Short mmCIF file of the C-alpha atoms (twelve columns), coordinates in Angstrom:
data_MODEL
# 
_entry.id   MODEL 
# 
loop_
_atom_site.group_PDB 
_atom_site.id 
_atom_site.type_symbol 
_atom_site.label_atom_id 
_atom_site.label_alt_id 
_atom_site.label_comp_id 
_atom_site.label_asym_id 
_atom_site.label_seq_id 
_atom_site.Cartn_x 
_atom_site.Cartn_y 
_atom_site.Cartn_z 
_atom_site.pdbx_PDB_model_num 
ATOM 1  C CA . MET A 1  6.409   13.645  17.603  1 
ATOM 2  C CA . THR A 2  7.679   12.658  14.149  1 
ATOM 3  C CA . VAL A 3  6.225   9.619   12.394  1 
ATOM 4  C CA . ALA A 4  8.528   7.715   10.049  1 
ATOM 5  C CA . ARG A 5  6.844   6.770   6.773   1 
ATOM 6  C CA . ILE A 6  7.827   3.692   4.858   1 
ATOM 7  C CA . GLN A 7  8.963   4.552   1.332   1 
ATOM 8  C CA . THR A 8  7.001   2.655   -1.330  1 
ATOM 9  C CA . PRO A 9  9.373   0.627   -3.531  1 
ATOM 10 C CA . LEU A 10 9.378   1.074   -7.288  1 
ATOM 11 C CA . GLY A 11 6.691   -0.912  -9.104  1 
ATOM 12 C CA . GLU A 12 4.425   -1.197  -6.040  1 
ATOM 13 C CA . CYS A 13 1.050   0.334   -5.196  1 
ATOM 14 C CA . PRO A 14 1.412   2.847   -2.308  1 
ATOM 15 C CA . GLN A 15 -1.894  1.850   -0.659  1 
ATOM 16 C CA . CYS A 16 -1.152  -1.890  -0.803  1 
ATOM 17 C CA . TRP A 17 2.355   -1.295  0.519   1 
ATOM 18 C CA . GLN A 18 1.203   0.921   3.392   1 
ATOM 19 C CA . HIS A 19 -1.624  -1.385  4.458   1 
ATOM 20 C CA . ALA A 20 0.662   -4.426  4.332   1 
ATOM 21 C CA . HIS A 21 3.552   -2.883  6.298   1 
ATOM 22 C CA . ASP A 22 2.031   -0.236  8.588   1 
ATOM 23 C CA . ARG A 23 0.121   -1.753  11.506  1 
ATOM 24 C CA . ARG A 24 -1.609  1.567   12.219  1 
ATOM 25 C CA . ALA A 25 -3.659  1.217   9.008   1 
ATOM 26 C CA . HIS A 26 -5.780  -1.613  10.457  1 
ATOM 27 C CA . ARG A 27 -5.572  -0.873  14.177  1 
ATOM 28 C CA . HIS A 28 -9.160  0.417   14.314  1 
ATOM 29 C CA . LEU A 29 -10.625 -2.848  12.972  1 
ATOM 30 C CA . LYS A 30 -12.117 -5.578  15.131  1 
ATOM 31 C CA . PRO A 31 -10.722 -9.123  14.903  1 
ATOM 32 C CA . ARG A 32 -11.579 -10.780 11.559  1 
ATOM 33 C CA . GLU A 33 -13.127 -7.523  10.250  1 
ATOM 34 C CA . ASP A 34 -12.225 -6.584  6.665   1 
ATOM 35 C CA . CYS A 35 -10.746 -3.197  5.907   1 
ATOM 36 C CA . PRO A 36 -13.240 -1.334  3.647   1 
ATOM 37 C CA . GLN A 37 -10.395 0.476   1.851   1 
ATOM 38 C CA . CYS A 38 -8.589  -2.798  1.111   1 
ATOM 39 C CA . VAL A 39 -11.767 -4.530  -0.081  1 
ATOM 40 C CA . ASP A 40 -12.555 -1.604  -2.405  1 
ATOM 41 C CA . HIS A 41 -8.961  -1.605  -3.622  1 
ATOM 42 C CA . MET A 42 -9.023  -5.350  -4.388  1 
ATOM 43 C CA . ARG A 43 -12.281 -5.005  -6.344  1 
ATOM 44 C CA . ASN A 44 -11.440 -1.841  -8.278  1 
ATOM 45 C CA . GLY A 45 -7.700  -2.260  -8.821  1 
ATOM 46 C CA . HIS A 46 -4.715  -0.057  -8.245  1 
ATOM 47 C CA . PRO A 47 -5.306  3.592   -9.123  1 
ATOM 48 C CA . TYR A 48 -1.564  4.353   -9.018  1 
ATOM 49 C CA . ILE A 49 1.645   2.302   -9.173  1 
ATOM 50 C CA . VAL A 50 5.051   3.864   -8.383  1 
ATOM 51 C CA . PRO A 51 6.861   3.799   -11.753 1 
ATOM 52 C CA . LYS A 52 9.968   1.679   -12.141 1 
ATOM 53 C CA . GLU A 53 13.149  3.062   -13.630 1 
ATOM 54 C CA . ALA A 54 13.729  2.271   -17.292 1 
ATOM 55 C CA . SER A 55 15.727  -0.883  -17.912 1 
ATOM 56 C CA . ARG A 56 19.134  -0.167  -19.396 1 
ATOM 57 C CA . SER A 57 20.296  -3.589  -20.440 1 
ATOM 58 C CA . TRP A 58 21.842  -2.438  -23.720 1 
# 
């Protein structure tokens, strides 16, 4: 069985993007239970952001 992964857009955090758009990330949680990974991520910030392409407006 092949699982399709959602590609993180440029300028976004991969963990935030996955947890917001992949329902499997929070399936193990009970109703109204916070995700420990998300809480830690909100408190400590984004360790990695997908770089955007350089702007070429000139």
